[in-house]
N, C-alpha and C positions, 0 to 999 in steps of 0.2 A: 410481880405481874401483875398489868392492867388487866381491869374488865372486861371483858370483848375480845381481848388479845390475850389471852393467857398462854404460857409453857405450856409443853405438850410432852407425854413420853414416848420419846424415839427409841429406846434402848432395844424394843426387839427388830427393829428395822435393821439399825446398824451391826445388830447380831447375825442378822440374813446374810450378811454380806462377806462367806465362804470363801472370797478368792482374795480378801484382803485381812483377814486373821493374822492376829501375831498376838507375842506375849509379852506380858507389859513385867515389870521388873520385878514384882512380888508373886509374877507365876499362873496371875492370872489371865484368861484372855482379853483381847483386846481388837482394834482394828484400827487400820491405817488409813488416815487422813486422806492421804496422797500415796499412791503405788512405791514402795520406798522411802516412804515419806513418815512422820511422826506416829508413834502407836500411843494408842488414848485408850481409854476404858470405854464400854457400851453406851455408858452414863452420860457421855459428853454431850454437853448442850441441852440434857433431857428434863423434864420436872420444872425446873427453879432456876431464879435467876443467881446465877456466879460468874465469877471470874474463872469461866472454864480455861482460858489460854494459861492467865496464871497457873492453874493448879496442874494441869497436862502438857503444856508444849514446851520444849526442852530450850526455846530461845527467851522464853519469860522465867525461866528459875532465876531464885534471888541470889541461889549460892554461886552464879556467875557475872553478879553485879561487877566484881573486878574488873571482870575481862571484857565486857561490852554493857553498852547502855541498854537497858529494858525498853522495847518500845511500850509505846503510851498505852497502844490497845490492850496489850498484856493487862490491864486494871479497870477495864471496862467488861461490866457483866452484862450476859446476853443469855438467850434461849431461843430452842426451836418451838415453834409456834404453829398452828393450824393456819395456814395462808387466806384460806375461801371466810371462813370466821372473821380472820384481822379486817380481811376487806371490807366486811359485809356489818360489823359490829363497830369500828374503832377508826380511829384516825392514826394507826401507828405506820410508821415506816416497815417494809418488810423486803428480805431480801433472798433471793433463792442464792442455795449453797454452792460455791462451785467447787467443791471437793467432789462433785459427783455431776457425770455430763449428763445431755438430755438423752445422749444414747443408753444410759445406763438405767433409767425407768426410775431411778431413786430422786424423788422429788422434795428435799427438804427445804425449809423455808425458816430463818433466822430472825430476830427483832432486839436491837438494842436499846429502842426507845423505849419498850413495853418495861423494861427493868430501868428506866427512867436513867436512861446512858445515852451515848452516840456513838454512830457509826462511822464516825467520820475517821477517826485511827485508821479502824480496821481497810477502809477504803482504798486508803491511804497506799495501806502498807502492800497490798492486792497490787495495786496499781504499779507499784516500784518493781514487785516480783515479774507482774506482766512486761514491763519497760525493758526489764534485762531479759524476757524469756519469751518475747512473744512467737519466737519460730523454735527456740530451743534448739541454738546451733546448725540448724542446715545446713546443706550444700545444694545449691541449684544450679541445675544445666537448662541453658537458653539458646536459641539459634537466631540469626540476623537473615532476614527474609531475603535481600538485598544490597546494592550497593546506594550509598546517596552523600553525595558531598554534600558537605562535611559531617553529616550528621553518622553515618558508620560506614566504613572502607574497607579495604587493604590497599597495601601498597606493593608493585610489580620489584622485580629485582635492581631496577635502577633507583628504588627509594621513591618513584614518581607516586602519586594516588591515582585508584585507580576508577573508572565511574560506572564501566559496565562486568559483570562475573563473569569470569574466563576459570579455566580450571584449575587456577589458584583458590577460588571460592567453596571450591570443597578438599582443601588442603587445612586440617587444623591446625597445622605446625607455623601458620604466616597469621600473626596475630590482627584482629579486628582494631580498628580505631574509630575516633568522633564521637562528636558532642553525647550521643546518646551513651556510649560505652563509659565515656568518661562519669555520666552522670549516675548510671547504677554502680558504679565501683564508688564513688563517694556515698553512695546509700548502704553497700556492705561496711565501710569503714567507723560511719557514727553506730551501725548497729551493735559496735562491740562483742562480737564473736556470735551475736545471734544468728547472720547470715555468715558461716564459717567462709564459704566459698561459691564463687559463681564461674563458670566455665562456658565459655562461648563457642558454638558449633554451627552448621550449616542447616538450612532445611532441606529432606530428602526428594531424591529424584521423582519418587512416586507421586508426591502429595502435587508438584506440578502437573501431572498428569490429570488430578483428581480437581483441581481449581487450574485450569491454562489461563486464566483472564487475569489474574492476579494473586505475585509472588506471597504478599501480606497473608492473604486467607491459606493459600499452603500452607504458610510458617504454622499457622494456627490450627490446621489439619494436623500435622505433624505432634501437637501438642495434645491434641483429642487422641489420637493415637498412642499415647503416653510414650515417646519417643523424647522429651524432654517436660523440663517443669515450666518453663515461659519461653514467651516470645519477646523479641527486645527490638524498637524502633516504633516510631509514629504510628502507631493502628490504630484507625477507625473503628469505634463500638458501634458494631450495625446488628442487626437483626441476626443476621446469616452468620456472623461470627460469636454472636450470645450460645446458639446454639451446640457452638465447637467446645466453648469455654469460658471459663469465670475470667472478670477482669479485677485489674485493682483500681486504686483511687483514679478518678481521671488526673491527668498530669497536665493538661492541656488542653483547650477548645481549640481545634481546625475550624477556619473560617473559607469557606470554598466561592472565591469571588468570581465574577463572571471578565474574561480577557480579551482583549478587545484591539485590531489594529489602530495602533494610535493616530486620534483624530488631527486636522491638519490646521494650521492658523486661518484664519478667515479673514483678508486684509486687504481684498480688492474692494473697486471704486461703489460694486453693487453691496458690497456688504456695507460698507459706509453708510452708504443711502439710506439702506434699512434701519439703521441705527436709529435715524430719527424718527421713526415709527414705531420704533421697538416697545416704547412705554405702554402703548394703549396695544391690545389684541385686533386682530384684524377685525370682526364683530364690532369691538368697541370703536372703531374709525367708521365703521358703516351706519354704527348708532348716531354718532356725531352728525354723520353728512346726513342722515336720514332727520334728525332734527334740527338741524339746519334749514333741509327745504321744508318740511312742516312750518316752521317758523315763518319762513318763506310766502307760502301760498295762503298760511292766514293773516299775513299781514296784506297780501295783496286784495283779499278777501275785505278784511275789517274797512280797510280805506276805499273799498271800491261800495260797500255798503253805505258809509257814511255820505258818500257823494250820492247814492241811488237814491236817498231818503229825501232828497230836495229834487229828483230829476224834473218833478210837474210843475216845478215852478221855472217861466222861461227866462227867468234872467240869474237863475244858477244851473241851468242845463250843462251837459257834458259836452264834450266835444262830439258835435254830429252835423250834417248835412241838414239844412231844414227843408222837407216836402213839403210837398206842397198843402195848405189849409194852414201851417204854421204847426204841424204835429212835430215834435223831435224823434230821429232815429235812435233808439236807446240800444241796438246790439254794436256793440264796437268789434272789430275784425279779432280775428282768435291770434295774428301776429303781434298785436299789440298788448294782451294779455300777455303774451309768451316773452315779449319784450320785457313787458312788468317785474314778470314773475322772475326772468334772470337777473332785473337789477336786483329785485328784492334778495334772490337768494346771494349775491354777492357782497351785496347791503351786510345782511347777517353774518356772512362769512367774515368780512371784515370786521364785525363787533366782534367775532368771536376770539381770532390772531391777537386783534388790540385789548383782549380781556374787558370789555364793555359795552355798553350800549349809549347811544346817542339819542340826547334827553329831545323830544320834538313839544312842546306845550301845544301844538294845535292840532296834534293826533286826538283820535277818539280812544272812550274810557276803552271797550276791548281791546285797543292795539295797546294802548298802556298797560293792561294787565299780563297781556301777553310777554311785552317786554321785559315788564318784572319777572315771569316765570321762566324768562329764555337767560336772562340775567344774571340769577341764580345757576342757571346750569354752567353756566358760561364759568364762574367761580369755582365752584367745584371741579370742574373737568379741566380747565388752565392750570389750577396750582396741582392737581395731580399730575398733571403731566409736567410741568415745570419741575417737580420736587427729584421726578424719577429722571428727567433727562441727561443730566451732566452724568451721572451713573451709567448709563449703558451708552451714552459717546464715548466713552474712556474703557468700553470692555474691549480686550483682545479677541474674543471670540473663536471658535472654533467649527471644523465643519459638519453639516448637520452628516447624523448619523445612530445607527445606536449606541450607545451608553450604558443601558440599564438592563437587566433581567426584562422588565416589564415590557420594555419598546422590543426587546429580541421576542418574546414571547408573541407580542402584536402582529410585528410582519413575519411571523415565523420560519426565523431563520434556523440553522441548523447549527447546534451545540455538542462541542465535542465531550465527555465526559467519560469521568472512571468506573467501571463496572460495579466495583465494589460498593457505589453509592448507587445502585441505581434504583433501589428500591425509593430509598431516601428521596433522592430525587423526582421520579416519578409522583410520591405520593404529593410532597412540597409545591411542582411544579404541572399538574395533570394537562395543560393546555401547551406545556412547551414540545420542542422535537429537536431531541438528543439521540448522538449517537455515540455507543458506548464501545469503546477500545477493546479489540478482540485478542490480540496477540502478547499481553502479558506482560508489554514494557513500560508498565505505570506511567507516568506523564510525559514523560520522553514518546513513549509514544503515540500520546495524543498530539504533539507536535508534528510527529508522520503524517498521521491523518487528516491536520491542517494542510502540511503542506501536501499531502494526496489531493486536496480538493474536496473532501468530504463534510468540511463545515467550514461556518465563517467565522464559529467564535466558539471559546474553551471556556469551561468550568473547570477550575485548579484550587485544590488546597494549597493554603499559605503556609502554613506550618510544616508540610511535604515539600514546597520550593522557595522557602522565603530565603534559604541560605545556600539553597544548590548551584553554585556559581557556572556549572554546565550549563543546566538548563536557564538561567537566567539570560547568560551571555546568546541563549539560543533565541530567546526572547528580542534581546537587542535586536541582533540580526534580521528579524524577520520583522521590526517596528512593530512589535506587540507590548501592551501596557495592561496592568490589573487596574480594574474599575475599582468602585467603594461600591460595586452594588453588590450584595450578599445573595447570595443563591442559597446556600444551606450553611448550617453550623453543627458541628459532629463533634463530641468529646474523645478523647486520645487516652489510651490508658495500655497498659501492657495486658499481652493475656497471661494467665496464669492459672497453676493447678489451686482446683477450691479449696483444698486443707492451706494452700501457702496465702490467698489473695488477701485474706484479714491479715495476717502481720506483715506481709510485706508493704500494705497499703499504708498500715501505721507507721512503718518506718517513712516512708513518704509522706506521712504527714508531717512528722517528728523533724524531718532532717529540714524542711521548708517552714516550720514555725519556729522551730528553736538552734539550727544549724546554718541557716542562709546557703542549704542544698538545695538548688530547684536546675529544673530543666536548663531553665534560661541563665543561669549564672554558668554551666556547662558550657551553655553554647557564645556565651559572651567571649569564653577564650579563643574562638575560631572567628576569623576574619573573611571577611568578602571584598571582592574587588571585581566587579563589572565593570561594564563598559556603557551606561547608559541608565537613563533612570526609567525603570519599570511600573513606575506608580502614575495612573492619573486621575486628576480630582478635578472637578467642575468648579472648587476654589481657582485653578490657574486661570480662569479668564475673566476675574474679577480683575477691576482697576484698581491703581493706588489713589488715595486722597490727592495726592501731588501729582499726578497724571495732566497734563495739558490738553486742551483742546486742540485739534490742529484744522489747516485750513481741508483738509481730506475731511475731517469730522463736519465740517459747516456743508459741503459739496453740495446735499441737498438743498437748505435751504434758501443756498444763493444759486443754485439753477432754477428753484421755483420762480423766486426772483426775476432772474432774466428771462424766463419763459413769460410771465406776465407781463413784462415791459414789453418784450419783442410781441402777445398779442394786442395789446394795447397798441403799439406801432403800427401794426398789420390793419386793426379798425378804424383807427385814425386814418389811414391813406385810403380806404375804402370811402372812408367818407366823403373827403374833400374830394374823392374821383368823383362820385356820386355828385355835389355840388356843382362842382366842374361840368358836368354834363349834363345838369339841369334836371337829374331824376332826384325822386324822393328819398330820403335818408332817415332812416331811426336809429342806424348809431350812433351819432352827434347828439343826440336828444338827451334830456336830464328826465327823467322816470316820472311821472305825476298821472296820478288818475284825474285830477282836478283840470283837466285841458281846455275844457271851458267852463267859465264862470264869470260871475256877477254880468249879467245880461244890461248893458248899456240902455238909458232911458230914453235914448231919441232914436226912432226909427224912423225910416222914409221910406213911404210908398214906390212901389215899382211902376212908376210915368208908365211904361213901353207894354209890361204886360199886364197890368191893370192889378197887380195884387201886392202886396206889402211882405217883405222881407225882413227879416233885422238878425243883426250878429254881436253875440255876446261880447262883452269885454274880458279880452283872453288872459288865462295865466298863463304866460308865454313861457317859453323855452330856456334853454340857458345859452344859446349863441347864434349869430346872425344866420339867417338862411334866406338873404333876400333876394337872390339871385338863382335861387330852386325853384324848379319847373315840378308840377305835378301831373297825377296823371290826369288829374279834371282838367287842368290846364291845354293837355296835348288834345282833349276831347273837345271842350268848348272855345278854347280861345286864349288869347291874352288880357290881362284887364289893367288898370291902372290905378295905382293909391297914392293920394295926396297928402301928405302931411304937415299937420297945421301944429304947430307948440306959441304957447302964449296968445292965443289968439290970432295966430299969421297964419293964414291958409296958403300963403303963395307957394312955401317949399314943398315939393312933390315929389317922387319918386318913384318910378314903378317897381314891382315886385309879381313874381309870377301863381302867388297862390295864399292865400289869406288864412287858410289851415296851418301855413309851414310857418307864421310869424312867431320869433322868437322873444321870449321875456328879454333878453338883454337888447334885442334891437330897437327898442322904447324907453322914452324918458317914463321915468314915473308919473300916475294921473293925468297918461293920454285918454284919449275917448277916440272911438273911432267911430266915423259916420258913412253910412253904405250908401250910394245912388246907384242905380242900373244909368248906365249910357250904351253907347253904339251899339252892340248885337244885341237885338233885344228880343232875337229866341236862346240869348245865354243864359242860363242862371248866372254862371260868375262874370259875365260883363256887367263888373259893379265900379264904382269909386268908393275907393274908400280914404278917409279924411283923417286924419290925428289932430286931436286940439284938446283944450280945455273946453 
């Protein structure tokens, strides 16, 4: 043996096991390695590295070579060692001897590597022995908690599958059928006799009194009371049940989903209108309008400042009445500013809708910087909107309502749930409002509670109900569907006696890995026939890449255009009416802050009033308003304007108000000459002559 992990003398330990004493062929005392097994001397595995199995084990006897192949582990030397010292002072592999159970208080450890050997052959032989005798040919009795098509059920005298337990449930002469029974039967077959037999019975009536809310928990109680060895069915592993029994390896994971009334399709005209706005949230639309309004107000201010800077120059004054002494009035009326702000807002809105800004070489530097930033905002916003619009227009859409567990919790709606999952649900969703079924009818009982109005939604385990055609058809009748909103996930296994749990779990593992024996393969043998689709997914609302955009999809932009055109027509009619009645109209004018500019160099002294008045060369508006009357005219009277073009002063025509002259009324380069006449008391009694 190697230093740091040397062989130890275990003769005294083996000699002390009087209950395993046996007699060797030479008459000396020995010990049985297993009860009823091979008898070996007390020196077996002790003190030195030897081929102990080859020397003392019948399976390794050389004279039997003609009868069978000698296992390779027979030729591997080993010895018992001090495990504590080997772990502390060496790197050798050490194993606990399986000949002595943990309850025997005999702790013997062996090592092959300390003898320059390998334990692989021996470990493989042990696995082969365990494979054939994991349970030792045991017979198992199990109970069935209730009926669940097609998982587990009985048939009546007419051969019809029963869905609700009756008197036949307690008659063991009537056999059980179903996917879980088929699965357990397959496990028994692949065990090659390690599981000799499995008999199936009912749960006791007394257990239902102990656990009236769940027949499954009642079945586990029978196991705890020693009436059966295991329970067969889709049993959740819960804290309450773990107190009553051990469980096998989980065979499946059951996901509990939210069940809701099937959402209806949203295809009304209002739904189609809202799709146009759907690419942006309500908050983002508000932000877009706010930015447009902010840019409009800044544009008015920047343009106003550029004119105000030259307001002191009488040749570049704004549109004002000239006060006595020639001092210009610099306060513009509020309604003028409101009109300018409205026009600027519409202009910026037009920029946004057309995905660009208009270039104005004559605008000020602040205004150009403003439009540069506004143009960048338009580029990103419009690109994002257009990129998502087509997808939203082709969505089929569903009615609003609760579709996820989070929404159900947020709205405080009541959810019917199974009482066996009470602790798990309350820990996972502490703020949820659950109603737990009390009559012990499992998931059909949840439907009864739903029909009674005790809840609006249900928490249903999919593994328990996914193949229950009776339950699924009842969902169809009520228009209920499973969502993909997961509430809780719980492993499913068989409750079983602790002494059998490891062995039965081994065969579950072996069956799935090497023999294609699984619960799913058993379930595949049973068909489903339900009348509707009981699954809802948000993907149902997605449009196809080939969906066409219909007229209904474009209803909102079409009506938006029609509304804008109608408003424009109404405003134009209002303007024409004001012009016809001689009232001043701001509606028909073009927006401009430079309402008065480039004052004419020619000024005519007022002969009647004895003081001079000057009128500026106007930046004139966009439409003719030669026949309109102003408020000032109504107060002071009429005045005449003589128009002279190309040095011809004979062409004269009357207008109502100098302030309302529009740019389109006059040829370019016309000049205005103002003379007072007739009414010496009226500041507006003037003669205005146009000419070069």
